[in-house]
C-alpha atoms as one frame of an Amber mdcrd trajectory, in Angstrom:
protein
 -73.416  48.577 154.927 -70.275  49.050 152.885 -68.295  52.242 153.411 -68.582
  54.580 150.432 -64.903  55.536 150.542 -64.000  51.833 150.290 -66.427  51.426
 147.384 -64.750  54.340 145.572 -61.256  53.005 146.139 -61.948  49.298 145.529
 -64.756  49.338 142.965 -63.496  46.505 140.732 -62.496  44.267 143.623 -65.876
  44.700 145.355 -67.855  43.961 142.193 -65.740  40.846 141.590 -66.196  39.667
 145.181 -69.962  40.157 145.051 -70.072  37.788 142.092 -69.514  34.981 144.633
 -73.017  35.763 145.835 -74.408  35.654 142.291 -75.483  39.232 143.045 -76.478
  40.407 139.575 -77.121  44.041 140.542 -73.607  44.529 141.918 -72.129  46.690
 139.171 -75.306  48.719 138.691 -75.707  49.529 142.398 -71.998  50.114 143.017
 -71.798  52.596 140.126 -75.008  54.284 141.208 -73.578  54.704 144.713 -70.358
  56.162 143.299 -72.302  58.635 141.106 -74.478  59.720 144.016 -71.434  60.117
 146.229 -69.753  62.248 143.562 -72.845  64.464 143.363 -72.966  64.647 147.165
 -69.347  65.709 147.444 -69.711  68.301 144.677 -72.763  69.819 146.333 -71.068
  69.756 149.720 -67.969  71.503 148.328 -70.085  74.123 146.595 -72.106  74.720
 149.736 -68.948  74.978 151.833 -67.633  77.637 149.451 -70.905  79.563 149.673
 -70.903  79.411 153.463 -67.275  80.561 153.558 -68.141  83.494 151.288 -71.180
  84.286 153.415 -69.026  84.345 156.547 -66.493  86.612 154.837 -69.235  89.018
 153.804 -70.650  89.024 157.338 -67.287  90.275 158.581 -67.215  92.839 155.775
 -70.650  94.119 156.826 -69.383  94.563 160.376 -66.353  96.502 159.177 -68.450
  98.740 156.899 -70.894  99.508 159.699 -68.014 100.513 161.973 -66.784 102.863
 159.243 -70.246 104.379 158.944 -70.749 103.075 155.413 -74.338 101.986 155.939
 -75.308 102.058 152.254 -72.416  99.798 151.242 -73.207  97.496 154.162 -76.840
  97.183 153.025 -75.688  96.237 149.516 -73.478  93.495 150.956 -76.393  92.287
 153.087 -78.422  91.768 149.900 -75.604  89.607 148.500 -75.448  87.688 151.790
 -79.190  87.015 151.734 -78.930  85.651 148.195 -76.062  83.386 149.252 -78.058
  82.095 152.225 -80.973  81.280 149.923 -78.650  79.436 147.556 -77.091  77.596
 150.501 -80.511  76.557 151.829 -81.486  75.199 148.403 -78.196  73.335 148.135
 -78.636  71.899 151.637 -82.033  70.526 150.661 -80.553  68.982 147.502 -77.674
  67.593 149.528 -80.050  65.976 152.027 -82.007  64.362 149.172 -78.837  62.996
 147.574 -77.574  61.660 150.920 -80.871  59.869 151.552 -80.829  58.361 148.062
 -77.223  57.248 148.561 -78.121  55.611 151.872 -81.015  53.737 150.211 -78.675
  52.394 147.526 -76.026  51.368 150.064 -78.695  49.524 152.070 -79.337  47.330
 149.006 -75.723  46.172 148.613 -74.809  43.025 150.600 -71.550  42.528 152.443
 -68.428  41.551 150.534 -67.601  37.863 151.131 -64.294  37.034 152.801 -61.639
  35.736 150.413 -61.997  32.216 151.873 -65.709  32.001 150.982 -66.143  29.524
 148.102 -68.229  30.182 145.025 -71.448  28.257 144.657 -75.056  28.320 143.523
 -76.747  27.291 146.775 -76.722  25.142 149.903 -75.475  22.074 148.005 -72.185
  23.898 147.415 -71.453  24.520 151.105 -68.292  22.764 152.269 -68.132  20.428
 155.257 -64.941  21.316 157.122 -65.429  19.172 160.232 -67.620  16.293 161.391
 -67.949  14.807 164.862 -69.708  11.768 166.266 -71.242   8.632 164.820 -74.612
   8.765 163.132 -77.287   7.013 165.215 -78.428   3.595 164.063 -82.120   3.286
 164.800 -84.447   0.374 164.275 -87.234   0.238 161.713 -89.718   1.176 164.431
 -87.955   4.523 165.023 -90.308   7.492 164.818 -89.683  11.105 163.750 -90.049
  13.699 166.484 -93.492  14.853 165.303 -94.823  11.384 166.168 -92.794  11.107
 169.380 -94.172  14.358 170.791 -97.692  13.042 170.343 -96.815   9.675 171.811
 -95.419  11.236 175.007 -97.723  14.307 174.976 -94.910  16.844 175.406 -95.489
  19.302 172.535 -98.874  20.120 171.038 -99.150  21.729 167.606-102.947  21.485
 167.512-103.289  23.610 170.660-100.801  26.108 169.277-102.760  26.315 166.055
-105.955  26.835 168.059-104.659  29.843 169.993-102.246  31.359 167.445-101.859
  29.472 164.177 -99.562  26.991 162.479 -95.946  27.138 163.601 -96.675  28.141
 167.208 -96.360  24.964 169.330 -97.401  24.560 172.960 -94.798  22.837 175.159
 -96.217  20.719 177.977 -94.904  18.822 180.987 -91.504  17.324 180.295 -91.444
  19.078 176.929 -91.652  22.469 178.658 -89.079  21.412 181.251 -86.699  20.241
 178.526 -86.998  23.661 176.868 -86.238  25.450 180.133 -83.371  23.062 180.852
 -81.724  23.721 177.493 -82.070  27.499 177.882 -80.481  27.441 181.341 -77.770
  25.017 180.203 -76.802  27.242 177.259 -76.842  30.416 179.366 -74.809  28.880
 182.194 -72.167  27.541 179.800 -71.834  30.945 178.131 -71.486  32.722 181.471
 -68.758  30.232 182.435 -66.899  31.354 179.302 -67.029  35.014 180.280 -70.155
  36.153 178.441 -72.285  38.848 180.066 -75.962  37.840 180.151 -78.366  40.345
 178.598 -82.160  40.173 178.725 -83.215  42.535 175.928 -86.639  43.641 174.657
 -88.186  41.302 172.093 -89.546  44.158 169.985 -87.330  46.708 168.248 -87.811
  49.986 166.448 -87.035  50.647 162.808 -83.618  52.151 163.568 -82.562  48.903
 165.251 -83.732  46.860 162.276 -81.643  49.012 159.937 -78.737  49.009 162.389
 -78.106  45.273 162.150 -79.239  44.881 158.538 -82.586  43.091 158.922 -84.133
  46.108 157.231 -84.735  46.499 154.406 -83.388  43.039 153.466 -85.660  40.872
 155.668 -88.621  43.208 156.055 -91.090  40.689 154.621 -89.926  37.998 157.050
 -90.386  40.073 160.216 -93.634  40.530 162.137 -94.401  44.244 161.912 -96.707
  46.084 164.312 -97.656  48.932 162.021 -99.521  51.060 164.564 -96.358  51.542
 166.640 -93.887  50.800 163.813 -92.206  48.115 165.915 -90.871  44.726 164.826
 -90.822  41.371 166.628 -87.199  40.256 166.779 -86.009  37.400 164.519 -83.041
  36.832 166.862 -81.501  38.325 170.015 -78.661  39.557 167.809 -80.786  42.557
 166.824 -81.483  44.145 170.242 -78.164  43.097 171.795 -75.985  44.452 168.984
 -78.046  47.649 168.933 -77.060  48.286 172.546 -73.879  49.639 170.982 -75.460
  51.804 168.285 -73.865  55.303 168.188 -71.284  54.217 170.769 -67.535  54.862
 170.819 -65.822  52.231 172.953 -62.377  52.422 174.452 -59.772  49.758 173.797
 -59.953  48.676 177.435 -63.660  47.774 176.990 -62.873  45.276 174.229 -63.659
  42.569 173.438 -67.396  42.640 174.160 -68.949  39.229 174.954 -72.739  39.164
 175.414 -75.219  36.302 175.605 -78.988  36.481 175.676 -82.022  34.225 175.609
 -85.131  35.384 173.765 -88.070  33.945 171.918 -87.618  34.608 168.203 -90.281
  35.376 165.607 -90.102  34.750 161.861 -92.877  34.766 159.317 -91.052  32.156
 157.194 -93.128  33.254 154.219 -92.962  30.783 151.350 -91.765  27.834 153.470
 -93.471  24.533 152.736 -92.825  20.814 152.335 -91.605  17.935 154.469 -88.422
  19.762 155.490 -90.464  22.216 157.577 -92.558  19.592 159.358 -92.808  19.516
 163.167 -90.066  21.471 164.925 -87.972  21.858 161.789 -89.290  25.343 161.089
 -91.452  27.497 163.358 -92.834  31.021 163.506 -91.900  31.306 167.192 -88.974
  29.519 168.802 -86.471  29.885 171.630 -82.808  30.640 171.077 -79.734  31.592
 173.048 -77.496  33.963 171.084 -73.885  34.970 171.588 -72.752  38.392 170.324
 -69.155  39.524 170.075 -67.584  42.895 169.258 -63.890  42.780 168.432 -61.061
  44.804 166.975 -60.680  44.087 163.232 -57.343  42.320 163.633 -58.855  39.896
 166.177 -62.238  39.115 164.648 -61.393  35.948 162.718 -59.676  34.404 165.725
 -62.862  35.344 167.624 -64.971  33.586 164.983 -62.989  30.372 165.426 -63.320
  30.665 169.199 -67.098  31.012 168.849 -67.252  27.961 166.575 -65.244  25.883
 169.027 -67.565  26.957 171.829 -70.713  25.924 169.920 -69.105  22.629 168.913
 -68.380  21.989 172.588 -72.063  22.443 173.442 -73.097  19.927 170.789 -70.542
  17.428 172.047 -71.838  17.792 175.600 -75.321  17.070 174.272 -73.907  13.957
 172.563 -75.232  15.017 169.164 -73.415  14.113 165.948 -72.755  17.316 164.025
 -70.950  18.806 161.078 -69.487  22.264 160.517 -70.153  23.837 157.123 -68.422
  26.762 155.456 -71.158  28.546 153.530 -70.619  29.351 149.882 -71.248  32.844
 148.551 -74.742  32.116 147.253 -75.880  30.784 150.661 -74.270  33.570 152.669
 -76.529  35.912 154.663 -76.890  39.494 153.412 -74.828  40.964 156.283 -72.171
  38.295 156.590 -68.601  38.256 155.330 -68.126  34.636 156.408 -70.471  32.136
 158.050 -70.134  28.648 159.476 -73.289  26.590 159.980 -73.515  23.814 162.548
 -75.849  20.968 161.638 -76.922  18.034 163.806 -78.094  14.707 162.483 -81.670
  13.668 163.222 -81.709   9.874 163.123 -85.359   9.177 162.352 -85.566  11.808
 159.628 -82.152  10.703 158.356 -81.183  14.277 157.574 -78.999  17.114 158.800
 -80.662  20.020 160.590 -79.089  23.456 160.946 -78.961  24.495 164.608 -76.474
  27.375 164.550 -75.019  29.994 162.238 -71.849  31.744 163.408 -70.942  34.819
 161.375 -68.389  37.591 161.104 -69.939  40.762 159.705 -66.644  42.684 159.774
 -67.514  46.432 159.626 -70.804  45.944 157.738 -73.087  46.299 160.772 -70.731
  48.629 162.637 -70.888  51.141 159.770 -74.685  51.191 159.986 -74.559  51.353
 163.776 -71.742  53.927 163.916 -70.082  51.542 166.355 -66.464  52.559 166.787
 -63.566  52.499 169.189 -60.738  54.875 169.977 -57.308  53.262 169.831 -54.278
  54.150 171.926 -53.230  56.806 169.411 -56.630  58.453 169.760 -57.766  57.455
 166.274 -61.407  56.367 165.906 -62.226  53.380 163.709 -65.039  50.919 163.068
 -65.210  47.658 164.986 -66.139  44.168 163.792 -69.362  42.508 164.972 -70.011
  38.772 165.190 -72.857  36.591 166.376 -73.861  32.972 166.644 -76.688  30.712
 167.774 -75.657  28.926 170.946 -78.078  27.372 170.379 -81.470  27.422 168.611
 -83.725  25.023 170.478 -86.310  23.469 168.107 -84.009  21.320 165.982 -81.816
  20.507 168.982 -84.933  19.124 170.656 -85.911  17.275 167.475 -82.500  15.581
 167.273 -82.428  14.720 170.998 -85.873  13.126 170.789 -85.176  11.161 167.615
 -81.624  10.009 168.352 -82.269   8.938 171.955 -85.542   7.060 171.548 -85.717
   3.546 172.969 -88.452   1.025 173.617 -88.643   2.358 177.186 -88.765   6.055
 176.354 -86.476   8.903 175.299 -83.183   9.203 177.156 -82.023  12.682 178.137
 -78.318  13.572 177.569 -76.375  13.348 180.814 -75.303  17.019 180.624 -78.956
  18.038 181.082 -79.910  15.829 184.018 -79.268  18.467 186.670 -81.344  20.934
 184.634 -84.311  18.706 183.711 -84.639  16.834 186.993 -85.366  13.665 184.995
 -83.311  11.255 182.877 -85.971   9.877 180.586 -89.226  10.899 178.922 -91.692
   8.028 179.165
């Protein structure tokens, strides 16, 4: 969440920046936060004065008792008791105001980076880089949802039988391709200095708030109400929360973590041809990279992460494009996001397979994630994350783009992981 002192000092600039998101409640919520903060500070100052007076009177009582002035001491005690009662009431009011302020701050999205373009939606995202030639397939080319039936490698009917729509069952070479991609992505990340993490796939409420999924994405997360736990939408949530309430030293930076997890999303409201087959699922596999960097290094880190993901796509021989998201398409937590999309030849459309984002201090402020610099000063860090990569649409593009009359060719980079070169 945004820091309240920054909101106070940069009110106009923040409201103007949030207009890039078409965030209509910006001025209302910013001013409400400022008013609540003013009330909080006034109550805190008043309470501090009362406590200081109470402490002074306590010393006075001690002095009077030493002088044998018991009656005068008892009179001061009455005043002290009244002050304590007033202080307790003020503390309760202060707690209520602080909770209300936190609720308001939770509703305000991150301020977009100055380079984020304005826009009304996904059509206004800007392609900043493209790589590879689009596949030219014959008229007999089939979309992946037909190919998986033809080669019996992924079964949606079985998944629907045991769970419901959007929960596929991977079989035979389909299952081995999944495992191959996971191991390939993990191995490549480890080669680049990432520390592998295997986190829990359920998180508590504090973790959801820590990385900003709550309250923003509450309706999209699977919630186990009895235990008040949430199925993770991405490994970003548990991995980043490893550093909640942590003060790092400069020598520990930068942090580079990678983790594979299944991911769970309700995808409420999704429908239409664009969600057919593997294009959108309730459960899917993903390898995530998480970075924690000093503020002055975070945008160089973002570019490094993008280059890494682009390298993976090139090794998989997939044509891709890199998009700079406009303000209206930017995630709630993000200051700047690049999406990587691959081209699926049979569908003749681009599929998002990775989002790489810099959250600046937005998550770190919620997490209380800080570091102590060489001068001993403590300050917030910047957090970043990216898909490296999400499997379903990668699989869809591999199947569609590499189909031949003899079967589906596997990219050479995966041969040592799959143990086969073709699906037939």
